[in-house]
N, C-alpha and C positions, 0 to 999 in steps of 0.2 A: 258908053256902049249900051245898047238894048241888052236885055237879059235873055240870051239865048238859052234854049234847053240843052242840057247835057246830062246823061244818065248818072255820072259820078256826083255831080252837083245836086241833082235830085235826091240821091240817096243821103247826102249830107243834110240837106234841108229836111227831109223826112225824119232823120235821126234826131236833129235838133228839136223838131216839133214834138217828138215823143217825149222829150225832156222839158216841154213847156216853153221852149225858146223860139222866137221868131225873128231873128236878126236879118237885116237886109244884106243880101249878098252883093258885094261890089265887083263889077266886072271891069278889068283894065282892057285898053285897046290892044296891048302888047303883054306877053308874059313878063312878069317881074321876077327875074332870076336870082336876085339877091334881096336879103332883108333890108339893105340900104336902099335899093330901088323901090321896094314896096313902101317903105317908110317915107321916102321922098314924095312918092305919088299920093300918099294919104295925108301928108303934112303932119306926121307924128315922129316920136323918137324911135330910133332903130330898135331900142330895147323892148318896145311894145309889140314887135313882130314875134309871133311864136312860130318858130321854124319847126316843121314836122320832119324829123329825121328817123328813118328806119335803119336799125342795126340788128346784128344777131347777137344774142347773149347765149353762148354755148350752143350755137346753131339754132336757137328759137328766135323768131322775129320779134323785136320789141320796138316800141315807138317812143322816141324822146322828144318831147316838145320843149324847146330851148328858146331862151331870149336871143334875139337877133344881135344883141350887143356883145356876145362872146361865142366862142366855140365850145363844144363838148370835149373834154379831156378824156378821151377813151381809155388811156392807160391808167387813169385814176378811177374812172367810173366803173369799169369792168370789175376790179376787185372789190369796190364799194358795194356793187350789187351781188358779189359772191361768184363771179365767173369771168369769162373772157369775151370782150366785145369785139365784133368785126363789122365791116361795112357790108351792108346787104346789097346784093346785085339788084339791077332793075327788075328782073324776073321774080325775085323774092319780095321786092316792094309791092309789085302789081298783085302777086298772089296773096300777100297778107292784108293788103288795104283795098284792092280793087281799083287803085288810083295810080297815076304815074308820078314819077319824081318830079318835083317842082310844084305839084298840085295836091300833095297828100294832106288830107284834112285830119283833124284829131278824131273824127267820127265818120260814120257812113261806110264802114268796112263790112265785108261779107261775114266776118267772124270777129269776136272781141280780140284785140291786140293788147297784150300787156304793155301799159303805158306809164312813163314817168314824166312828170311835169316839173320843169326847172323852177326852183323857188325864187329865182331872180325875177320872174314874171309877176310875183305878188306885189312888187313895188309899183305897179301901174293900176290905175283905176280901170283901164280899158286896155285889152290886148287884141291883136288881130291875127287870125289864123287862115290858111288856105281852106278853101271850100270845095275841094275835089278836082279842081282844074287849075293849071298854072296861070290862068288869067283871073283867078277869083280870090276873094278873101271875105271874112265876115268878122264883125266885132263881138267880143265876149269878155268875161272877166276871169281872172285867176281861179276864183272859187267855182264859177260855172265850168270852166275847163276841167277841174278836178271831178266835178260831179258827172259831167257828160261822158267823160273817158273812164271813170272809175280809176283814175290815175293816182300814183303814189307821188307825193311832193318829194323832190329830190334835188340836191345840188348836183350840177353836172361838171364841176370843176372844184378843186380844193380852195 
């Protein structure tokens, strides 16, 4: 698909460029609603997909970038982070990130969002994350992800 203009994607690209990164954003013809679908479309392992999940930690929005190979254990992660984790509503996601569920990128948000990066992602030389729209992804590395998000490396399950 040609690279259409979208404000959220433009914010992501600008944020990446501020960090000296210039990855090519891939646009899919259809939204890839699961990590498995995105991995299949890219021809990569599902674990290389960095799912961007917005939760609340004691009512504060947080972003958890987790490997597509497993799910976040919120009952374990909340106490590990010193609080209680809840699912963020679509309104909280949009307010915190400026993006919609399914397209939340690690960057490009109106304000910094406290971010935790799944340590399982460090096992891959390349990971792919949403680029601000449900039909977009971009390649990066685990180390770059930590840098661009000021994220904390964190296991997301025991």
